[in-house]
DRENMARNU-467402 format. One record per residue: chain; residue number from 0; y negated, x, z negated of N, C-alpha, C in turn. Coordinates in steps of 0.2 Angstrom, whole numbers, plus 2048, in hexadecimal, padded with zeros to 3 digits. Example, Ala and Ser with C-alpha at 12.3 -4.5 7.8 and 13.67 -1.06 7.14 Angstrom:
R   chain     n   n_c2   n_c1   n_c3   ca_c2   ca_c1   ca_c3   c_c2   c_c1   c_c3
R       A     0    81C    842    7D9     816     83E     7D9    810    842    7D9
R       A     1    80B    840    7DD     805     844     7DC    800    840    7D9
//
This chain:
R   chain     n   n_c2   n_c1   n_c3   ca_c2   ca_c1   ca_c3   c_c2   c_c1   c_c3
R       A     0    803    806    7FE     800     802     7FE    7FA    805    802
R       A     1    7F5    802    807     7F2     804     803    7E9    803    800
R       A     2    7E8    808    7FA     7E1     807     7F8    7D8    808    7F9
R       A     3    7D6    806    7FE     7CF     807     802    7CA    808    7FE
R       A     4    7CB    80E    7F8     7C7     80F     7F2    7C3    817    7F7
R       A     5    7BC    813    7F8     7B6     819     7FA    7B4    81F    7F2
R       A     6    7B1    824    7F4     7AE     827     7ED    7A7    825    7EC
R       A     7    7A1    81F    7F2     79E     81F     7EF    7A1    818    7E9
R       A     8    7A4    813    7EA     7A9     80D     7E8    7AE    80F    7E1
R       A     9    7B1    816    7DF     7B1     819     7DC    7AB    81B    7D8
R       A    10    7A7    81E    7DA     7A1     820     7D5    7A1    81B    7D1
R       A    11    79C    816    7D8     79A     810     7D3    7A0    80A    7D0
R       A    12    7A5    809    7CF     7A7     807     7C8    7A8    80C    7C5
R       A    13    7AB    813    7C5     7AD     816     7BE    7A3    816    7B8
R       A    14    79F    817    7BE     798     815     7BA    798    812    7B5
R       A    15    797    80A    7B7     798     806     7B3    79C    802    7B1
R       A    16    7A4    807    7B0     7A8     807     7A9    7A7    80B    7A7
R       A    17    7A6    812    7A9     7A4     816     7A3    79D    814    79F
R       A    18    79B    80F    7A2     792     80E     79B    792    804    79B
R       A    19    799    805    7A0     798     7FA     79C    7A0    7F7    79B
R       A    20    7A7    7FB    79E     7AB     7FB     798    7AF    7FD    795
R       A    21    7B1    800    78F     7B2     807     78D    7AF    803    785
R       A    22    7B3    807    780     7AF     809     778    7AA    80B    776
R       A    23    7A9    811    77B     7A3     815     77B    7A0    80F    77C
R       A    24    7A1    809    781     79A     809     784    796    804    77E
R       A    25    79C    801    779     799     7FC     777    795    801    770
R       A    26    798    806    76F     796     80B     769    78E    810    76C
R       A    27    78E    80F    773     784     80F     777    783    80A    775
R       A    28    785    806    774     781     7FF     775    77C    7FF    76E
R       A    29    783    800    76A     783     801     763    77B    804    75F
R       A    30    77A    80A    762     778     80F     763    772    80F    765
R       A    31    771    809    76C     76A     80B     76E    764    802    76B
R       A    32    76A    7FD    769     768     7F9     764    763    7FB    75E
R       A    33    769    801    75C     764     800     755    760    806    759
R       A    34    75C    80B    75E     757     80F     75D    752    80C    75F
R       A    35    750    802    761     74B     800     767    74D    7FB    75C
R       A    36    751    7FC    758     750     7F9     751    74A    7FE    74E
R       A    37    74A    803    74F     749     80B     74A    741    80B    74E
R       A    38    741    80B    755     73C     80C     757    734    804    758
R       A    39    73A    801    756     735     7FA     755    733    7F8    74C
R       A    40    737    7FC    747     734     800     742    72B    803    744
R       A    41    730    809    746     728     80D     746    721    80B    749
R       A    42    722    807    74E     720     807     751    71A    7FD    74E
R       A    43    71F    7FA    748     71A     7F6     744    718    7F7    740
R       A    44    71A    7FC    73D     71A     7FE     735    718    805    734
R       A    45    71B    80A    737     71D     812     735    720    813    732
R       A    46    71F    818    72D     723     81A     729    728    821    72A
R       A    47    722    822    72E     726     827     735    72A    82F    72E
R       A    48    729    831    729     72D     834     724    735    831    729
R       A    49    736    828    726     73C     827     727    742    829    72C
R       A    50    73A    821    731     73D     820     737    741    825    73C
R       A    51    739    829    73C     739     831     743    742    835    742
R       A    52    743    832    73D     748     837     73C    74E    835    73A
R       A    53    74F    82D    73A     755     828     73C    754    829    745
R       A    54    74D    826    745     74C     828     750    752    82B    753
R       A    55    750    835    750     752     838     752    75B    839    752
R       A    56    75D    837    74A     765     836     74A    768    830    74E
R       A    57    766    82C    751     767     827     753    765    82B    75A
R       A    58    763    82B    75D     761     830     763    766    833    765
R       A    59    765    83A    760     768     83D     762    774    83A    762
R       A    60    775    837    75D     77D     832     760    77C    82E    767
R       A    61    776    82D    767     775     828     76F    776    830    774
R       A    62    772    835    773     772     83B     779    77E    83E    777
R       A    63    77D    83E    774     784     843     774    788    83C    779
R       A    64    788    836    776     78C     833     778    78C    831    782
R       A    65    786    833    781     783     830     789    788    838    78D
R       A    66    785    83E    78B     788     842     78B    790    844    78E
R       A    67    796    841    787     79B     840     786    79D    83B    790
R       A    68    799    835    790     798     832     795    79B    835    79C
R       A    69    793    837    79D     791     83D     7A1    799    841    7A3
R       A    70    79D    846    79E     7A0     84E     79E    7A6    848    7A3
R       A    71    7A8    840    79E     7AE     83B     7A2    7AB    839    7A9
R       A    72    7A7    838    7AD     7A6     839     7B3    7A5    83F    7B7
R       A    73    7A5    843    7B5     7A5     84B     7B8    7AF    84B    7B9
R       A    74    7B2    84B    7B4     7B8     84C     7B2    7BB    846    7BA
R       A    75    7BC    840    7B8     7BE     83A     7BC    7BB    83B    7C5
R       A    76    7B6    842    7C5     7B4     83E     7CE    7B5    847    7D0
R       A    77    7B9    84A    7C9     7BE     851     7D1    7C3    84D    7D1
R       A    78    7C9    849    7CF     7CC     846     7D2    7CD    841    7D7
R       A    79    7C9    845    7DC     7CA     844     7E5    7D0    840    7E4
R       A    80    7D5    841    7E5     7DA     83E     7E6    7DB    835    7E5
R       A    81    7D5    833    7E1     7D8     82D     7DF    7D3    827    7E1
R       A    82    7CD    82C    7E8     7C9     826     7E8    7C8    827    7F0
R       A    83    7D0    82A    7F4     7CE     82C     7FB    7CD    825    7FD
R       A    84    7CC    823    800     7CE     81D     807    7D1    81B    80B
R       A    85    7D8    820    80C     7E0     820     80F    7E4    822    808
R       A    86    7E3    821    803     7E6     821     7FF    7ED    81B    800
R       A    87    7F3    81F    7FE     7FA     81A     7FF    7FE    818    7F9
R       A    88    7FC    813    7F5     800     812     7EB    807    80E    7EC
R       A    89    80A    810    7EA     810     80C     7E8    811    80E    7E1
R       A    90    818    808    7DE     818     809     7D6    820    80B    7D4
R       A    91    823    80F    7D5     82A     812     7D3    82A    812    7CC
R       A    92    832    811    7CB     831     814     7C7    82E    815    7BF
R       A    93    829    812    7BD     823     810     7B8    822    814    7B9
R       A    94    81D    817    7BE     81A     81A     7C3    814    817    7CA
R       A    95    80C    81B    7CA     809     818     7CF    807    81F    7D1
R       A    96    80B    81F    7D8     80A     826     7DA    805    823    7E1
R       A    97    805    82A    7E0     7FC     828     7E6    7FE    82D    7EB
R       A    98    7FE    82D    7F3     7FF     831     7F8    7F7    830    7FB
R       A    99    7FA    838    7FC     7EF     837     801    7F2    83A    807
R       A   100    7F3    83A    80A     7F5     83F     814    7EC    840    813
R       A   101    7E7    840    815     7E3     845     819    7E8    84D    814
R       A   102    7E6    84A    80C     7E8     855     808    7EF    853    809
R       A   103    7F3    84E    80C     7FF     850     80A    801    851    801
R       A   104    7FD    84E    7FE     7FF     84D     7F9    7FF    846    7F3
R       A   105    801    845    7ED     805     844     7E9    807    844    7E2
R       A   106    802    840    7E1     7FE     841     7DC    802    839    7D7
R       A   107    803    83A    7D1     806     834     7CB    807    835    7C8
R       A   108    804    82F    7C1     801     82B     7BF    805    824    7BD
R       A   109    807    82C    7B6     80E     824     7B0    808    81E    7AF
R       A   110    80C    81B    7AD     80B     812     7AF    80D    812    7A4
R       A   111    813    817    7A3     813     816     79F    80D    819    79A
R       A   112    80B    81D    79C     801     81E     79D    7FA    81A    79A
R       A   113    7FB    817    79C     7F6     80D     79D    7F5    80D    798
R       A   114    7EE    80E    796     7EB     80A     78E    7EA    803    790
R       A   115    7E9    802    799     7E2     7FB     798    7E2    7F8    79F
R       A   116    7E3    7F1    7A0     7E3     7F1     7A5    7DC    7ED    7A6
R       A   117    7D7    7EC    7AB     7D0     7E5     7AB    7D2    7E5    7B1
R       A   118    7CF    7E0    7B2     7CC     7DF     7B8    7C6    7D7    7BB
R       A   119    7C5    7DA    7C1     7C0     7D4     7C2    7C4    7CF    7C9
R       A   120    7BE    7CC    7CD     7C2     7C8     7D2    7C6    7CE    7D9
R       A   121    7C2    7D2    7D6     7C5     7D8     7DE    7C8    7DD    7DD
R       A   122    7CA    7DF    7D6     7CC     7E5     7D3    7D2    7E5    7CF
R       A   123    7D4    7E9    7CC     7D9     7EB     7C4    7D7    7F2    7C7
R       A   124    7D4    7F4    7C0     7D2     7FA     7BA    7D8    7FB    7B9
R       A   125    7DA    801    7BA     7DF     804     7B5    7DE    80A    7B2
R       A   126    7DD    80B    7A8     7DD     811     7A4    7E2    811    7A1
R       A   127    7E2    81C    7A2     7E8     81F     79F    7E7    824    799
R       A   128    7E9    824    795     7EA     82A     791    7E3    830    792
R       A   129    7E3    830    799     7E1     839     79A    7DB    837    79C
R       A   130    7D7    830    79B     7D2     82E     79D    7D0    82C    7A5
R       A   131    7D4    82C    7A8     7D6     82C     7AD    7D3    823    7B0
R       A   132    7D0    823    7B3     7CF     81C     7B6    7D2    81A    7C0
R       A   133    7D3    813    7BE     7D4     814     7C6    7D4    80C    7C8
R       A   134    7D3    80A    7CC     7D1     805     7D0    7D5    801    7D4
R       A   135    7D8    7FC    7D6     7DD     7FC     7D8    7DB    7F4    7DC
R       A   136    7DB    7F2    7E2     7D8     7EC     7E6    7DD    7E9    7E7
R       A   137    7DC    7E4    7E4     7DF     7DB     7E1    7E6    7D8    7E7
R       A   138    7E1    7DA    7EE     7E4     7D7     7F1    7EA    7DE    7F3
R       A   139    7EC    7E3    7F1     7F4     7E6     7F5    7F7    7E3    7F2
R       A   140    7FB    7E5    7F5     802     7DF     7F0    804    7E5    7EF
R       A   141    802    7EA    7EC     806     7EE     7E5    804    7E7    7DF
R       A   142    80B    7E6    7DD     80D     7E2     7D7    807    7E5    7CE
R       A   143    800    7E4    7CC     805     7E2     7C8    803    7DE    7BE
R       A   144    805    7D9    7C4     807     7D2     7C2    80A    7D4    7B9
R       A   145    80E    7D6    7B8     811     7D9     7B0    80D    7DA    7AB
R       A   146    80B    7E2    7AE     807     7E6     7AD    7FF    7E2    7A9
R       A   147    7FA    7DC    7AE     7F5     7D8     7AD    7F6    7D6    7A8
R       A   148    7FD    7D2    7A9     7FE     7CD     7A1    7FD    7D1    79B
R       A   149    801    7D5    79A     802     7D6     795    7FB    7DD    792
R       A   150    7F6    7E0    796     7F1     7E3     795    7E7    7E3    796
R       A   151    7EA    7DB    799     7E0     7DB     79D    7DD    7D7    799
R       A   152    7D7    7D9    797     7D2     7D5     796    7CD    7D3    79D
R       A   153    7C8    7CB    796     7C6     7C8     79A    7C0    7CE    79E
R       A   154    7BD    7CC    7A3     7B8     7CF     7A7    7B1    7CB    7A2
R       A   155    7B3    7C4    7A1     7AB     7C4     79F    7A8    7C9    797
R       A   156    7B1    7CB    793     7AD     7D0     78B    7AA    7D6    792
R       A   157    7AB    7D8    797     7AE     7E0     799    7A4    7DC    79C
R       A   158    7A4    7D8    79E     79B     7D5     7A1    798    7D4    799
R       A   159    797    7D7    793     796     7D5     790    78F    7D7    78E
R       A   160    792    7E0    78F     78C     7E7     78F    786    7EA    791
R       A   161    788    7E5    799     781     7E7     79C    77B    7E2    798
R       A   162    781    7DB    798     77B     7D6     797    77A    7D7    793
R       A   163    77B    7D7    78B     779     7DC     784    774    7DF    787
R       A   164    773    7E9    78B     771     7EA     78B    76A    7EB    78F
R       A   165    76A    7E3    791     764     7E0     796    762    7DE    790
R       A   166    765    7DA    78F     75F     7D6     785    75C    7DC    780
R       A   167    760    7E0    780     75D     7E5     77C    757    7E9    77E
R       A   168    758    7EB    784     754     7ED     788    74F    7E9    787
R       A   169    74C    7E4    78B     747     7DF     78A    745    7DC    781
R       A   170    749    7DA    77E     748     7DA     779    745    7DF    776
R       A   171    746    7E7    776     743     7EA     773    73E    7EC    776
R       A   172    73C    7EF    77F     734     7ED     780    72F    7E8    77F
R       A   173    732    7E3    77E     72D     7DD     77E    72B    7DD    777
R       A   174    72D    7E0    770     72C     7DF     769    72A    7E7    768
R       A   175    72A    7EE    76C     72A     7F2     76A    723    7F1    76F
R       A   176    721    7ED    774     71B     7ED     776    715    7EB    775
R       A   177    719    7E5    771     713     7DE     76D    713    7E4    767
R       A   178    712    7E7    763     713     7EC     75F    70C    7F2    75F
R       A   179    70B    7F2    769     706     7F6     76A    6FE    7F4    76F
R       A   180    6FF    7EF    76A     6F8     7ED     76D    6F6    7E6    766
R       A   181    6F1    7E4    76A     6ED     7E1     763    6EC    7E3    75D
R       A   182    6ED    7E8    75C     6ED     7EB     754    6F5    7E6    751
R       A   183    6FB    7E6    754     702     7E3     752    704    7E6    74D
R       A   184    703    7ED    74E     707     7F1     74C    706    7F8    74A
R       A   185    707    7FC    747     706     804     747    706    807    74D
R       A   186    709    805    751     70D     805     758    704    809    75B
R       A   187    6FF    803    75B     6F9     7FE     75D    6F1    801    757
R       A   188    6F4    805    754     6ED     806     750    6EF    80B    754
R       A   189    6F3    813    752     6F6     818     754    6F3    818    75D
R       A   190    6F4    813    763     6F1     814     768    6E8    815    765
R       A   191    6E7    810    763     6DF     80E     75E    6DB    814    75E
R       A   192    6E0    817    759     6DD     820     758    6DD    822    75C
R       A   193    6E1    823    760     6E1     82A     767    6DC    82A    76B
R       A   194    6DB    824    76C     6D4     821     771    6CE    821    76D
R       A   195    6CC    822    763     6C8     821     762    6C8    827    75D
R       A   196    6CB    82E    75B     6CB     832     757    6CB    83A    75C
R       A   197    6C6    83B    759     6C4     844     75B    6C9    847    756
R       A   198    6CC    84D    758     6CE     853     753    6CB    858    753
R       A   199    6C7    85A    74C     6C2     860     74F    6C2    864    748
R       A   200    6C5    86D    74A     6C4     870     748    6BE    874    745
R       A   201    6BB    873    73D     6B3     879     740    6B6    880    73D
R       A   202    6B1    882    742     6B0     889     745    6B0    88C    73D
R       A   203    6AD    889    738     6A9     88E     731    6A9    886    72E
R       A   204    6AE    887    726     6B4     886     723    6AC    887    71B
R       A   205    6A6    88E    71D     6A5     88C     718    69C    887    717
R       A   206    69E    885    714     695     87E     711    694    882    70F
R       A   207    693    888    70E     68A     88D     70C    687    88D    713
R       A   208    68C    891    718     68A     891     71B    68D    891    725
R       A   209    68C    88E    723     68D     885     728    689    881    727
R       A   210    68B    87E    721     685     879     720    687    874    723
R       A   211    686    86D    723     687     867     725    684    866    72D
R       A   212    67D    86D    72F     67C     86B     736    681    86F    739
R       A   213    686    876    739     68C     876     73B    694    876    739
R       A   214    690    870    736     699     86C     737    697    868    73D
R       A   215    68E    864    73E     68E     85E     744    68D    862    74B
R       A   216    68C    86B    74A     68B     86E     752    693    86D    754
R       A   217    699    86C    74E     69F     86C     751    6A1    868    753
R       A   218    69E    863    74E     6A0     85C     751    69C    85A    758
R       A   219    699    85A    75A     693     85A     760    696    85F    766
R       A   220    69A    864    767     69B     867     76B    6A2    863    76B
R       A   221    6A7    85E    76B     6AC     85C     76D    6AB    858    76E
R       A   222    6A4    852    76B     6A3     84A     76F    69C    84A    76E
R       A   223    69D    848    772     695     844     776    693    83F    771
R       A   224    68B    83E    76D     689     83A     769    682    837    769
R       A   225    680    834    769     679     830     76A    673    836    766
R       A   226    66F    835    76C     669     838     768    668    838    761
R       A   227    666    832    75F     664     82F     758    667    82F    754
R       A   228    66C    833    750     670     82E     74A    66E    82F    740
R       A   229    670    828    73D     66E     824     739    676    827    732
R       A   230    674    827    72F     67B     827     725    676    826    723
R       A   231    67C    823    71C     67C     821     717    682    821    714
R       A   232    686    829    716     688     82A     711    68D    830    715
R       A   233    68C    834    711     691     83D     714    691    83F    709
R       A   234    697    840    70E     699     843     708    69D    849    708
R       A   235    69B    851    705     6A2     858     707    6A2    85A    700
R       A   236    6A9    85C    6FF     6AA     85E     6FA    6AE    868    6FC
R       A   237    6AB    86A    6F7     6AB     86F     6F9    6AD    876    6F4
R       A   238    6B0    879    6F5     6B3     880     6F1    6AE    881    6EA
R       A   239    6AB    887    6E8     6A7     890     6E5    6A5    892    6E9
R       A   240    6AA    893    6EB     6AA     899     6F2    6A5    897    6F8
R       A   241    6A5    892    6F9     6A3     88D     6FE    6A9    886    704
R       A   242    6AC    888    700     6B6     889     703    6B4    880    702
R       A   243    6B2    880    70B     6B4     875     70C    6BA    870    708
R       A   244    6B8    86C    707     6C1     86D     705    6C3    865    707
R       A   245    6BD    861    708     6BC     858     709    6B7    858    70C
R       A   246    6B3    850    710     6AF     852     716    6AF    849    719
R       A   247    6AA    846    718     6AB     83F     71A    6A4    83B    71A
R       A   248    6A7    83A    721     69D     838     720    69B    832    726
R       A   249    698    82C    726     69A     829     72E    68F    829    72D
R       A   250    690    828    736     689     829     738    68A    823    73F
R       A   251    685    822    73C     682     81B     741    67B    820    748
R       A   252    67E    820    750     67D     820     756    678    81C    759
R       A   253    671    820    75A     66E     818     75D    66D    81E    762
R       A   254    66A    81A    767     666     81A     771    660    81C    76F
R       A   255    65C    81A    776     655     81F     774    652    818    774
R       A   256    656    815    770     651     80D     770    654    80A    768
R       A   257    659    811    764     65A     80B     75F    65D    806    75D
R       A   258    661    807    767     66A     802     763    66E    803    763
R       A   259    673    800    75B     673     806     75A    67B    803    75F
R       A   260    67F    80C    760     683     80A     765    68C    80D    762
R       A   261    68B    812    75F     692     814     75D    691    815    754
R       A   262    697    816    752     698     81A     74A    69D    81E    74B
R       A   263    69A    821    748     69F     828     747    6A2    828    741
R       A   264    6A7    829    73C     6A9     82B     737    6AC    833    738
R       A   265    6AA    834    735     6AD     83C     732    6B0    83E    72E
R       A   266    6B4    83E    72F     6BA     843     728    6BE    846    727
R       A   267    6C0    84A    725     6C6     84F     720    6CA    84B    723
R       A   268    6D0    853    725     6D7     855     729    6DB    855    71D
R       A   269    6DE    853    71E     6E3     855     719    6E7    85A    71A
R       A   270    6E9    861    717     6E6     861     711    6E2    866    710
R       A   271    6DD    86B    713     6D6     86C     71A    6D2    86A    71A
R       A   272    6CB    86D    719     6C4     869     719    6C4    86C    720
R       A   273    6C7    870    723     6C1     874     729    6C5    872    731
R       A   274    6CB    86D    72E     6CB     864     735    6C9    85D    733
R       A   275    6C3    85E    737     6C4     857     735    6C4    852    73D
R       A   276    6C4    848    73A     6C6     847     741    6BE    841    740
R       A   277    6C0    841    746     6B8     83E     749    6B8    835    74A
R       A   278    6B8    832    749     6BC     82A     74C    6B4    827    74E
R       A   279    6B7    824    753     6B1     824     756    6B0    818    756
R       A   280    6AD    816    756     6A9     811     757    6A5    80C    75A
R       A   281    6A7    808    75E     6A4     806     768    69F    802    761
R       A   282    699    801    762     695     7FA     763    691    7F8    765
R       A   283    690    7FC    769     68E     7F9     770    684    7F4    771
R       A   284    681    7F9    76B     67C     7F4     76A    67C    7EB    767
R       A   285    681    7EC    765     682     7E6     760    684    7E5    757
R       A   286    682    7ED    758     683     7ED     750    67D    7EA    74C
R       A   287    67C    7E9    743     678     7E6     740    674    7EA    73D
R       A   288    677    7F3    73C     671     7F6     739    66E    7FB    73D
R       A   289    669    7FA    73A     660     7FB     73D    660    803    73B
R       A   290    65D    803    743     65B     80C     73F    656    80F    739
R       A   291    652    811    739     64E     816     731    64D    81B    733
R       A   292    648    81E    736     646     821     738    645    826    732
R       A   293    646    823    72C     644     825     725    64B    829    722
R       A   294    64F    826    727     658     828     722    65C    82A    728
R       A   295    656    82E    72B     657     833     734    65F    838    730
R       A   296    661    839    734     669     83E     732    666    845    732
R       A   297    660    846    738     65E     84B     739    65A    84E    72D
R       A   298    658    84B    72C     655     84C     726    659    84D    722
R       A   299    661    84D    720     668     84E     71B    666    855    71D
R       A   300    666    856    725     669     85B     727    662    860    726
R       A   301    65E    85E    726     658     863     724    659    864    71D
R       A   302    659    861    718     65C     863     710    65E    868    70F
R       A   303    665    865    713     66C     869     710    669    870    714
R       A   304    665    871    718     662     878     71A    65C    87B    716
R       A   305    65D    877    712     656     87B     70E    658    87A    705
R       A   306    65F    878    707     65F     876     6FD    665    87C    6FC
R       A   307    662    883    6F8     667     889     6F8    66B    887    6F2
R       A   308    673    884    6F4     678     87F     6EE    67A    889    6ED
R       A   309    67C    88A    6ED     67E     892     6EB    67F    892    6E3
R       A   310    674    892    6E2     670     893     6DE    671    88D    6DA
R       A   311    670    889    6DD     671     882     6D7    677    880    6D3
R       A   312    67B    884    6D6     682     883     6D1    682    88B    6CC
R       A   313    680    890    6CD     67F     894     6C9    683    891    6C0
R       A   314    67E    88D    6BC     67E     889     6BA    682    883    6BA
R       A   315    688    883    6BB     68C     87D     6BB    695    886    6BC
R       A   316    697    886    6B5     69F     88A     6B6    6A3    886    6B6
R       A   317    6A2    884    6C1     6A9     87D     6C1    6AB    883    6CA
R       A   318    6B0    87F    6CA     6B4     885     6D2    6B4    87D    6D6
R       A   319    6B1    879    6D7     6B1     872     6DA    6AB    86E    6DB
R       A   320    6A6    86E    6E1     6A0     86B     6E0    6A0    863    6E5
R       A   321    69B    863    6E6     69B     85D     6EB    693    85B    6EC
R       A   322    690    859    6F5     68C     854     6F4    68C    84F    6F8
R       A   323    687    84B    6F6     688     844     6F6    682    841    6FA
R       A   324    683    83B    6FE     67D     83C     703    67E    832    701
R       A   325    67A    832    700     67B     827     6FE    673    825    705
R       A   326    670    82A    707     669     826     70B    666    827    707
R       A   327    65E    820    707     658     81C     705    65A    81E    6FE
R       A   328    657    81F    6F6     657     820     6EF    652    81D    6EC
R       A   329    655    818    6E7     650     81A     6E2    651    819    6DB
R       A   330    64D    821    6DA     651     824     6D2    64C    820    6CE
R       A   331    648    819    6CF     646     819     6CA    63E    81D    6C5
R       A   332    641    81F    6BF     639     820     6BC    640    828    6B9
R       A   333    643    829    6B9     648     82C     6B7    646    832    6B9
R       A   334    646    839    6B9     644     83F     6BB    64C    844    6B9
R       A   335    64E    841    6B4     653     845     6B4    655    84D    6B9
R       A   336    65A    850    6BB     65B     854     6C0    659    852    6C9
R       A   337    654    84D    6C8     64D     84E     6D0    64C    851    6D0
R       A   338    64E    854    6D9     649     85A     6DB    642    859    6E0
R       A   339    641    85D    6DF     63A     857     6E4    638    85C    6EA
R       A   340    63D    858    6F3     63D     85F     6F5    63A    85E    6FD
R       A   341    636    860    6FF     62F     861     705    633    862    709
R       A   342    632    861    710     636     862     717    637    86C    717
R       A   343    633    86F    712     635     876     713    637    876    70E
R       A   344    63D    872    70C     640     876     708    63D    877    700
R       A   345    632    878    6FF     634     87B     6F9    633    873    6F3
R       A   346    633    876    6EE     634     870     6E9    630    870    6E4
R       A   347    62D    86A    6E1     629     867     6DE    628    85F    6DD
R       A   348    624    85E    6D9     623     857     6D5    61E    859    6D6
R       A   349    61A    850    6DB     610     851     6DB    60F    851    6D2
R       A   350    60A    855    6D0     603     855     6CB    605    84F    6C9
R       A   351    608    84F    6C1     607     84C     6BE    60A    841    6BE
R       A   352    60E    846    6C4     612     83E     6C6    616    83B    6C0
R       A   353    616    833    6BF     61B     834     6BA    620    82A    6BD
R       A   354    61D    828    6C6     61D     822     6C8    627    824    6CA
R       A   355    62B    820    6CC     62F     821     6D1    632    821    6D4
R       A   356    635    825    6D5     635     82A     6DB    63F    828    6E0
R       A   357    63C    826    6E5     63F     826     6EC    640    827    6F4
R       A   358    646    82A    6F4     647     82C     6FA    64B    830    6FD
R       A   359    64C    831    703     653     832     704    656    837    6FF
R       A   360    65F    838    6FD     65E     83D     6F8    668    83E    6F8
R       A   361    664    847    6F8     670     84C     6F7    670    84D    6F2
R       A   362    675    84C    6EF     677     84C     6E8    67B    853    6E6
R       A   363    67A    857    6E3     680     859     6E2    680    859    6DD
R       A   364    689    85B    6D9     68D     85A     6D5    691    85B    6D8
R       A   365    697    859    6D0     69C     85B     6CE    69F    854    6CF
R       A   366    6A7    855    6D4     6AB     84C     6D5    6AF    84E    6CD
R       A   367    6AF    848    6CB     6B2     845     6C7    6AE    848    6BE
R       A   368    6AA    84B    6BF     6A6     84D     6BA    69D    84B    6BC
R       A   369    698    848    6BE     693     845     6C0    695    841    6B8
R       A   370    698    83A    6B6     694     839     6AB    693    843    6AA
R       A   371    697    849    6A9     695     84F     6A3    68E    853    6A7
R       A   372    68F    852    6AD     68A     856     6B0    686    854    6B1
R       A   373    682    851    6B4     67C     84E     6B6    67C    853    6BD
R       A   374    679    84F    6C2     67B     851     6CB    672    853    6CC
R       A   375    676    85A    6CF     66C     85A     6D0    66B    856    6D8
R       A   376    663    84F    6D7     663     84D     6DD    65D    84E    6E0
R       A   377    662    851    6E3     657     853     6EA    655    84D    6F0
R       A   378    64E    84B    6EE     64A     844     6EF    648    84B    6F6
R       A   379    648    844    6FC     644     849     701    63B    845    701
R       A   380    638    849    701     630     849     6FF    62E    843    705
R       A   381    62F    845    70D     62C     842     713    62A    83A    70F
R       A   382    630    838    70D     632     832     70F    62C    82C    707
R       A   383    629    831    701     625     831     6FD    621    831    700
R       A   384    61B    82A    6FB     615     82B     6FB    611    828    6F5
R       A   385    60D    82C    6F4     60D     82B     6EB    605    827    6EC
R       A   386    600    825    6E7     5FA     823     6E6    5FA    825    6E0
R       A   387    5F2    825    6DE     5EE     82A     6D9    5F2    826    6D3
R       A   388    5F5    820    6D3     5FA     81D     6CC    5FF    81C    6CA
R       A   389    603    823    6D0     60B     827     6CF    60E    821    6D3
R       A   390    60D    81B    6D6     611     817     6D9    612    817    6E2
R       A   391    619    816    6E3     619     816     6E7    619    811    6EE
R       A   392    615    814    6F1     615     80E     6F7    61A    80C    6FE
//
C-alpha cells in the first residue's frame, strides 16, 4: 500500500502534533497561561520584586520545553524514510514495514512499541516509544481497526489545545492592554512616567559650590523650560561637607505672556541626592496658579547664591542640614532667627524697625530638630516696603 506523505505535509502535521497534540503541549499551555497571569499581575499592581522573578522562572520553564519540542522536531525530520511519497507500507507479524523504492531501503517499526494512535478525518497518527510520529492515510487498504479500537483518542480532545491557546492569548492580551491605558494599572502609570519623567545626573553634588543655580543648570541641559519660573516649594538636605542627600521642589513654568504652561516636580532618587527625576505636568495655559514676580524662582536662586551656609552652620554641632523655601511668608513681629537679606547679599534690618517681617523666605535648619534649634530665616529685602511707623505696605 502506498502512503503519499510529502515532506511539506509531514512537517505541518509534526509541528501541529508537537505543539498541540502531546502531554508536553498541555504543560506548555499551562505555563503559557501562568505566564499571562503573572504578566497581568505585574501590569496591574506591580510588586516587581516578587512577580518578576516568578515571571522569569515560568518563562525559563516554557523556553526549556520549547527547546525540547524543537529538538524532537529536528530529530524526526532527519528520518527521511517516514515522509517519502513513494513509500510502500505493509503490516507483517506485528511489524509495520516501510519500503522506499527510491532509496531501496526497508525500515521496520514494531507495533508492539506503539503507545498511542489518534485520528482525524483523513489520517491515522501512530506514536512509538522512540518518539517516532508516523501518519497513515485512511484511504489506504492497510487495516488498523484493531489498534484503533484499543488506542484511539478522540479528535475533539486533540483540538482543545489550540482553542485554549487562542483563548488565553486573546484574554491575556486584552487584560494586559487594559492595564496599559487610562491609569487602570501599574503599567499605565509606568508608561505615563516614561512619557513625563526625565532622569538627570547632577554634575556636582556639593551644595556649597553648586548651589541651587548649579542644580538648575544641570536640569536645563536635559530639558527645555519656560522663561518664567515660580515656586512655593523647595527643600534640599545636605551633610556638613555639603554633599546633597535629598532634593524636592515644584516649579511653575510660565510663558512670555505669563500663562501657566507646565509644572515641574524635581526630586532626588534614592539612595543618593546626585540623581534627580523631573516629572513634567502640562497645564497648557489652564492652570489656576497666578504668576507673582515677587515670588519668581530667580529670587530663591539669588538668595542661596548670596547666603554663606558654611559660616552660618558653624555654630551648630550637627552633621545634617536643610534649606527650605515656602514662598512669601509673614513672620509677624517675631524677629528671632531672622536675617534681612538684600539683593546684594547684605544683611541688615532697617534702623529701629519693629514691625512685621514678610517676604520670600529661605530657612536654614536641622531636620528633625526645628523645635530645639531655631532655624535661621533669610528674608529677601526688595519685597518689603516699610513706612516711618514700621508698617508694611
